[in-house]
N, C-alpha and C positions, 0 to 999 in steps of 0.2 A: 504494500499499500504507500502511496505517494504521502511524504511528509513535508507539511508546509514548515519554513524555520520558523522560529518564534512564536509560534501558536501551539496552544496545549501544552507547554514545556515549563519554563520558569517564568520568574519574575525577573525583570531587570537588575536588579540588585543580587539576584542569586546568579545571573551569568556573570557580573562582574568578578562574583566571588570565585565562580568556577573557573574563568578564565585567570585569575591571579593563581589560584591552585595549580593550573596546569604550568604554568611558567616556572614556578617552584619546582615543578616534579620535572620538566627538561632542564632546568639548571642543575638538578643533582644528578639525572642522566649524563650530563656533559661534564661536570667532576669527575664522575665515577671513570669517563672513557679515558680522561686525562689521567686519572692516577692510575690505571691500569698499565699505563706505560712507563711510568716511574720507575726507576730501580729500588732495591731493596735498602741502599744507604739514603736516599732521601727519604722514604719512607719512615725508616727510624729517625732521622733528622725531624721529620714532623712531629713525631711521637714526643722526642727527648724536647723540643720546644715545648710542647703544648704541658708535658711535666712542668717545665720550670715556670711556666706562666700560672699553672695552678697552685703551686706551692706560695708563689708571691701573693697571690691574691688570697688564699686560705690562712684562716686561724690557727695559731699555734693550740688552741684545743683541740681545732678538729684534726692536726696532724697527730698530737698525741693518741686521740682517741683511734685512728687509723694504724697507726704502728703498735696498739695494744693489739688488736685482732687484726692485723693485718697478715699475717705470715700464714694462718690456717684458711682464711678466705681468699688469699692470692693462690695457695695451693686448689682449692675447689675452682677459683675461676679460671687456672690453667689446665684443669683436668681435660684431656682431649676427648673422653667420650663416657658413656655410661659406665662401663666396668672398669675405668680407673677410678671415677667419683665413688663406686661402691669400695674399691682397695683401700681409698682413704679411710672409711669407716671400718673397716677390717670385714665386709662381706663378700662373698664368693656370688659371683652372679653367671646365669648362664645366657647366651643368645641363641635364639631361634630365628628362622625364615619361615613364612605362610605364604603361600600363591593364592590371590584371590580368584574367583571365577574369571575376571576379564583379564589376566595375566600379569596383574603387578605383585610385586615381590616385597613383602611388608617385612620388617625387623619387629622382633619382639622381645624382650627381656623378662628373666626370671629371677626372683630372689624366693627361694623356698628352703633356705638353711640358717638356723642360728649360727652363731660363732660357734664352732668345734663340731658343728655337724655336717661339715663338707663332704664326709666319707661315708654317710647314709644314702640310702637310696627313698625319695619320696615320691608318693602316688605314682609309683612305678610298677604297679602291679602286685602280683602274690609277695607277700613277706616286707613288702617296703613300709615305711612310716607313712600313714594317711593323715592329711592335713585338708583341712578346707579350702578352697581355692579363692582369690580375691584378684579380679582383672580392674587396672588402673588404666584411663585415658586423659591425654592431655588436652588443650585449648587450642585457638587459631596462633598459626605461625609459630608452633612450639614442637616439641618432641618430649620423649621421655625423661630427658634429663632433668626437667624442672621441677619434678617430684622429689629428686634427693641433691639438688645443689643447694643444702643449706649447710650453715655453720656448727650447727650442734644436732646430735644425732637425735636428741629426744625429740627434737621439733620436727623430724622426716618422718612423715606417715608410713611409707612402704616398710622402713626399718623397724618401726615400733609396731607394726603387722606382723613381720616375721617373727618378731620377739614374742609375740602372741600365741603362735602355732599357726600362722596361715602361710599358704604357698601363693606368693604375691607376683602377678604376671603384669607388665607393662607395655601398653600398646604403642602404635606408632600409625599415622595417617601416610597414604601415597604421598611421596613428593617429597618429604621430608628428608633430613639426615641420615636417617635409617631405613628409609625406602623409596631410595632414588633409583628403581629399576623396574625394568618391564620387560616382557619376552616378547612383546609386540610393537614397542615404540622406544624410541632414543629420548633421553632428557634433554637433547639438544632439538627434538622435535616438538611442533604446537600440538599434534596428537597427544604424546604423553602429559600434557600438561591441561588437557580437555576434561575437567573433572571438577564436580562441586560437591555440596553434600549428599547430593542425590548418590554418588557413587560410595561415599562414607557409610552410607545407611543400607543399601542394596548389597555391599560385597565387603568393606574392611572390616566392620566391626563383626557380622555374623561370621564371615570366614576366620578371623581369628578367634573368636569365641569357639567356635568347632573345633578348632586345630586344639586349643587349650584343653578343652573337655575329653577329645581323643587321646592327647597326651598323658593325662593325667587319670584318664581313667575315671572321670566323675561324672554324675549325671546333671550337675549344675554348678554355678558359682556366684559370686557377689560381684556387683559392677560399682564402681567407684570413678565419677568422671567429674571433670572441672572446665568451666567454662564450655566451649565449644564440643567438649567431650561429653557432656551433658545434653545438647543439642542431638548430636549423632546417637545417644542412647534412645532420646524420646523419638527420634525420628525411623531408627531399626525396630525398636519394638513395636511400634505403630504400624508398621508394614510387613514384620514376620511375626504373625500370632504365635508360630511354634517356637520362638524365640522365648516367650515369656515364661515356656517352661523350664528353661534352663538358666534362669535369672533367678536366684531367691530373693535378692533386694536389688533396689536401682537406689544409689546413695549421690545425690547432686549438690556438689559443691560450686557456689558461685553460678547458679545456673542459668542458661541463657537459651529463649525461645524464641520470641519477639520482642527486642529491644524498643524502646520509646525513641530512640535515635540519640544523635551524637551531640554534645554539647555545645561544640563549637559550630557555628551558624557556617563558615566557611565548607566545611567538611560536609555539613548538612546539606550543603547545596550540591557536593559532587553525589550524595546518595539518591538525591532526587534525580537526578540527571540519567538520560540515557545509557545503558551498560556499554553500549558501542564508543561514547565518550571515554569512559574508564579504561575499556579496552586500547583505546589510542593513547592514553597517558601509560599506561602501565606495561603493555604488552599481552600478548595472549601465552605467555608462559609463567616464569614464576613472579612473584611481586614482591617488591624492595628487597631486591636482592643486592643492592649496594649496601646493607645493613652491614654485612660482614665487613666490608671497605671500611668503614667509618670506625668500627671497632679495632682495626689493624692499626689505622693512623692516630688515633687518640688515645691520650692518658687517660687508664680507666676510670678515675672519679669525674674527668669531664662529660664522658661517655655516659656514665651514670647521670649525670645530671642533665643531660641531653635527653634522655628517655623520660626522667621524671618531667620536665619541660614539655614533653611531647604527650605524654598522659594526661596532664593538667589540662594541656590545650586540646585534646580531642574529648576527654571524659569528666574533667573536672575532678579528678582525684589526687589527693595530696601526698599520698604515699609515707605517711607519717607513723604507720604503724609498723614499718619494715626499717630497721636498722641501717645505718650507713654502710656497715661492714658486711651485713647480708645481701644489700644491692651490689656490693663490689664482687661478692663471690657468685650471686645468681643472674645478674642481668647478661652477663656474656653469654649464658646458656639460655637465655630468653627467646631468641629470634631461631626460627628455623623456616626451611623453604614451604610453601603452598602455592597453589594455583592463583592466578588472577581471577579465574571463573568462581572460584568458591569465595572469593571476599565480595565480588558481584552478585553472587547467590544472598549474601546476608544484605547487600545494599537492597535487593528486590524485598526481602523479608522485611526490613525495616520501612521500607518506601511503601509497601501496600500492608504494614500491620497486621500479618497473616504469616504463620508458620507454613511454608508452603514450598513444594520442589521448585526446581532451578525453571524458570520462564524462557524458553528458547525462542517466543515470538512477542517481545515485548512491544505493547501498542502505545500510540500516543494517548494520553489521559482523553483529548476529546475527539478522538476517532471513533467512528462506529464500531469497529472491531473493538475497542476497550471496553464495551458494553458487558457485563456478565451475561444478559442474555444469548450473547454469541460466543463468550470465550471466558472461562474461568480455569485458573490454574490449579492443578492437584493438589490439595493440602494434604500435610500427614495427618492421619487421623489418630491424633493422641489420646482421644477419650478412649479408644478399645485397649489401650494398655492394661494388661492384667498383673504385672510385676508389681508389688509393693514399692513405692516410692516415697522416699525421704528428703525433703529441700533443706538446705542450708545456705541461708545467702544474707548477705551483708545489708544493713540498713542506709550504709552510704555508698552502695552500689548503683551507680546510673545505670548500668545495662541489665538491671532487675527490674521489671515492674511486676510484682508477686500478685495483684489482684488478675491482672489479663492472663499470666501464667497458669493462676488456678483454674480460671474458668476453661481452660483448654486440656486440662488433665482429669484423670478419673478421680471419683470421689473419695478414693482410700488415698490420697496424697495426703503427706503430713508436712508442712511447713516449719520451720524454725530459723529465728533471725538474731543475727549476730550484730548489734545495733550500729555499732562504730565501723564496721568492717567495710573495708573496700575490695574490688575485685579480686586484685593477686594478692591480698591477704590471707587467703584462704591456702595460699601455699606457703607464704615466707614471713609473715608476721610474728611480732615478740614472742606473742603469748598463744599462738596456736595450738600449742599441745594441751592448752588447760581449756580452751575456748571451743575449738573445731573439733580437735581428736576426740573427746570422748563422747560427741554426737556420734561419731562413724563406730566406735567400739560400741555403743548400746545398740545402735542398729543393726551391727551385724550379730550380736548377740541373741537379739530377738528374732532375726529373720535365718541367717546364715545356717545350712542345711535342712530347714524346713521346707516342704511341700507346700508353697503358698497357695496354690489351686485347692488343696484339700483345707488347710486351715484358713480361710479366706477372711475372717473376721480378726485375724490376729494382727490389728494395726497399731503401727507405732505411736498414734495418739490419742489409743484408748488407754488412759492414764488414772489412775487415782492415786493418793497419797503414799501408798504402799508400792507402786509400780505400775507395769502394765496388766492390764485382764483383757482377757478376749470377749467379744460380743459377736452375736450372730446377725446376720442381716434382718431387718424387719420383715415380719409376714403380714400378709392380708387377713381378713377376717376368718377365712377358712381353714387357717394354719398351713395350708400347703403352697399357695400361690405366692409367686415373689417376682418381682420384677428381674431379680437376678438368677432365677431359678434355670433359666433358659442357657446360661453359660456354666452351671455348675454340673460338676460330674456326682457318682453315687457316695463317693466318699464326702463330698462337701454335704449334700444332703442329711448324712448320719452325722455329722459334725455340727450342723446348724438344726439339728433337731426337729426336722420335718415329722408330724406326727404328735408333737407336743400341742397343747392348748396354746392358743393365742395370747393369753394371759402370762405365759412363761416365756415369751419372747421380748428380746430387747433392741432397741433400734441400732441400726448398723452407723458407726462413727464415721462420719464424714471429716471435711477440711478441719482441721485443729487448730484454734487459734495460736498464733506464736506464744502469745502473752500467757496461754494456759500451761504450757509445756514446763516443767520443773527443770533444774539443772542436772539431776541426776535422775536415769530412769533404771529402774532395777525389774526384769521380767518376773512375774509371778505365776505359780502354777494356777491354771482355770478353776473355777468353782463348778461343781454339779448345777442344774443336769447336764450341761453340755459337754463336759469333758468325760462323763464316766457313763452316759447312757447314749446307746446307738439307737439307731432306726427298728434294724431287727431285733433287738432285745424288746422293744416296747410294743413292736409287733407281736412278738410272742407272748408278751402280757396281756395283751389286748385278746390275743386268740384263747387265752386260757380263762379267762373271764367271760368271754362271749360264748365260748362253748359250742362252735357252729356244727352244723350236720355234717356228715362223711360226704364228700364231693360225689362219688360214686362212681371214679373214673377207673378204669381197669388197669392192672400193672403197667403195662406200656405206656399207657396214657400218663400215668403217674411219675414213671421214669424220665418221660420226655419233659414233665413238668419240672425236675430237679434238675436238668438240663442248664448251664450257664448260656448267656447269650452269646450273640456273636464274636467272633475273634477280632473284628474289625473294630469293634465298640469298644473305649475305654471303661465302660460300665460293666458289672456283672451283676446277677439276679440276686447276689445276697444284698445289695443295698436296693432298698424299694420305697416308694411313697404308697401308702395304702389310700385309697379312695374310698368312703362310704361304708356302711357296714357290711363287712365279710366280702368286699367287691373286687373290682382288679389291682392285681400287684402289678406296677411298674418297674421293669427290670432295665436289663441290657437292651435297651432299643425294640422290646417286643412285650408283648402283654402274656402273662399266664393265668389260667383259672385258680383261683382263691376258693377258700371255704365260703358258698354259698347258701343262703336259707331258701332258695327257688330250687327245683329239679334241674338236675344236672343235664348236660348234652348227651351223655351214655343213657341216663333215665328215660329223655324224650325219645332217642332212638329205638330203643328196647320196648317201650309203649307203642310206637309206630309198627314193628314188625309184629307184635302181638295181634293188634288189630286187624291187621291184613290176614293174619291165619285164620282169625275167626270168621271173617267174612269168607 
């Protein structure tokens, strides 16, 4: 469709901001081209001069603080890769490679051994040490190193999970430092970088999880995501129903789904612009690849300061909860490669205020084709997620609109606020081990290793002073029907007490207000009747009271009645819902005759034969 310029696009002031931003982008590219041709001595000269300028301008107190913590922070900053970082803390790490369905090779890292356990076999079949599995995934423009580039072991979540007995795996997106290879395309081609969050959701996350479960011989794992790592999980779980069976709990740190926008008006104009303009500015391969160049020529404190200024400019983050020496250690590991298209995808989500798939046919706002009557981009159906979700978000995080997020998530989602936290604080803040980590531990203790499909009402937000309690979904007046029964297995029918009187049921806990969540959560044993009484037991008790008449079925029919349902069904005839007085029992996808007060089918047939003989 032909597009008329300046019509249905932006306001004139937004065009000025857009053109100014493009000038800065092209200036950065020009400087990068020049620096690529500079010899190493000149780069070292620039580095030394920037260091001297920094020391002249900085205070004596700041120099003393950096010298006190600088030794180990420098070691963390200079570590070459994930394995080197783990070695600094004395942990052994494995490296794995998984091939996605579309041919990308993704790097996975594994931390499965406490100190001193390096010789043991963990989750390696018979005779090995069995541990619950946790999968962790990074955010946008990052890799797995961001989880472990801290200056203290106690603030490093993966290491603490290992010490608590978990088998920890860390994933990487296609295109980043550990996943820059494909069997079908070269990283120097545009085809390699032609991916967005759609490919993360359809391939990277499910293929990585399936590989981990196959390697560890486990049926399920727990998922911990940060920033875009949470968005990828939302998208993946919404379009892969069977993957919900393989994830016990999804813990979202600094969750991202549909951000309200960018704090700065100039960049906000870029978001509202056409993706074609963004591709023109950044190209169709990796975005902001010059960040590594600036890191090489600038003295680390100056590089840290530039990042802080950029974060404040774009997102209004003060980064006050992260110490100076932690920034020196972590910021060199902050950036990793990703495609321009994946960033454009986020621009589309923010622009349309909708957690949608990538729009390959962007329409002008005032064009006829832009009407939803003719064209609508597919949304990620996040309300279909069955996996328990625990959100831990920052009250000062400009990228999180919790009210909008909760409206788009299933009702069993639980949210917990850390009031003064910003986005990156969930990785590197000073008190992350006391404010964030306990929330993760308690969610894992409540859900890890449990079958959430069978224990549907075990919710992290169903809380009393003594801890967690289980509550079944609300039932209608008949005691059997429920809006959730269509998605329940028979085990759920048993646990939710179908067959109880309506007065014995309790309401399902939905979104829990963060203000109502206590600081510490302790799981408690559920109380009867829901934990100790099953539907078959209740049916047997009722049957003994009702004393129904014999069914009159011959032995062959009674034998068939005892058979279980179809092997293709996940339900069995052992778990049933009983309808009416001695009525039909519903089991594995078929009905079997129970004890009834009316004549049986065999009696009717026998009576018909006798009548014919008499005639």
